[in-house]
C-alpha positions, 0 to 999 in steps of 0.5 A, a space after each residue: 499500500 503506498 505511503 501516500 495513503 497516509 497523507 491527504 493528497 491535494 490531487 483529485 484521483 478518479 478510477 473508471 471501469 468500462 472507460 473505453 465503452 459508450 459512457 466512459 471516455 466522456 466521463 474520463 475526458 470531463 474529469 481531466 478537463 476539470 483537474 482530475 488525474 484519470 485511471 481508465 480501465 477496460 479489457 482491451 487496448 483495441 476498444 481504447 483505440 476505437 473510442 480515441 477515434 470516435 472521441 477525437 481525443 488522443 489518451 484521455 487518461 492519465 493512467 490505463 490498466 488493461 484487464 479483467 475485473 472478474 476476480 478479487 485479486 485482478 480488482 485489487 491490482 487495478 486499485 493498487 496500481 492506480 494508487 501507485 502511479 496517480 496517488 489516493 482514489 477519490 472517486 470510483 466509478 463502477 461503469 464496467 458491464 457485461 451483457 448477453 441476451 438469452 434465447 430461452 430461460 433453459 438455455 442459459 449458460 452457467 459460465 456466462 451467468 457467473 461471469 456476468 455477476 462477476 463483472 456486474 455486482 462483484 467487481 464493484 465490491 471488490 474495487 470498493 473494499 480495495 479503494 477503502 483506504 483511499 476513500 476513507 483518507 479522501 472521503 471519497 465517493 463510489 458511483 455505481 452505474 445500474 440501469 433502468 432495465 432493473 424495473 422489469 423490462 426486456 424478456 430473455 434478460 434475466 441475469 443482467 437485470 438480476 445483477 444490476 438489481 443487486 448492484 443497487 441493493 449493494 449500493 445501499 447497504 455499502 452506504 451505511 459502512 461509508 457513512 461512518 467514514 465520510 465517504 459516499 456511495 451513490 447509484 445512478 439508474 440509466 435509461 437510454 444513452 445510445 452509442 456505438 456498441 452495436 457498431 462495435 463488431 464492424 469498427 474493429 475491422 475498419 482502419 482508423 480513418 474509416 471509423 469516423 466515417 462510419 460513426 458520422 453516418 450511422 449514429 446520428 440517425 440511430 439517435 434520432 430513431 431512438 428520440 422518436 420512439 422514446 421522446 427527446 427527453 428520454 434520450 441522454 448522451 455521454 457528455 451530459 451524463 459526465 456533467 451530472 457525474 461531476 456535479 455528484 462529486 461536489 460538496 453541493 451533493 454531500 448529502 446524497 449517500 445510498 440513494 439510487 438516482 433514476 436518470 431516464 428522462 421518465 422512462 420507468 414512469 410511464 408504459 414505454 417499449 425499450 427501442 429495438 436497434 434492428 433498423 440501426 444494425 441493418 444500416 450498419 450492416 449495409 454500410 459496412 458491406 459497401 465499404 468493403 466492396 469500395 475498398 476491394 474495388 480500389 485494391 483491384 485498381 491499384 
């Protein structure tokens, strides 16, 4: 454990999991611009490369830890590496999530079920436990990212919904322990924050210069379709969430602890169907096939 954990630091250190996903890059970027030192963690360097191309910002972190957070030891390694490089942690954002849609109840896979709960529920617990000395020193904040799907949406999504519901209850129970040390634990129950996840399989096959073109053409139409179905105020952006998250770290939010805040534009208080991505998937597939054909034709000419 670093000796710096015995001295309250002058710098603010944040650890963001799922940092290369839909929400993570904007959260990291916003915190850095506000003077935070940011540790970003995700599984693959390739995902960070894609995020950089989409964000238009190289290296949106101060320290990067690549790895799988599905074990207690890995979570401890991640926290301790962050503390060694950047110092004691003031903010932990548990944003990493794993999901897969089951076809039917009897086709649930045990290995995938275990991994899903390890990432979505246990990893936030192990990370918070490992960071406890830092959080105690800094009277820090843990923000757990949950989902509005805990309110009962989407058939054949039992495990993801259950894991996020468990995370919400964990947030509430941890807050009691945190209150005794002057720290806080808050849950955010997110609604629709559309991003490029449905494009990821294609983006991984594209050169850097083509990634921006695909996202610029496909994503705005996807956002428009989602807003048409849900209503404009029910569709959020990663940049908006980053602003809200920053507010939660300020002294103005000091009385928020153990609460689960719904950030969904009212989706959970009125009957709305979760938007289908079928049309966006189809458009993305067509764009990719067209790009491959153009690329193939250009290669033949050369």
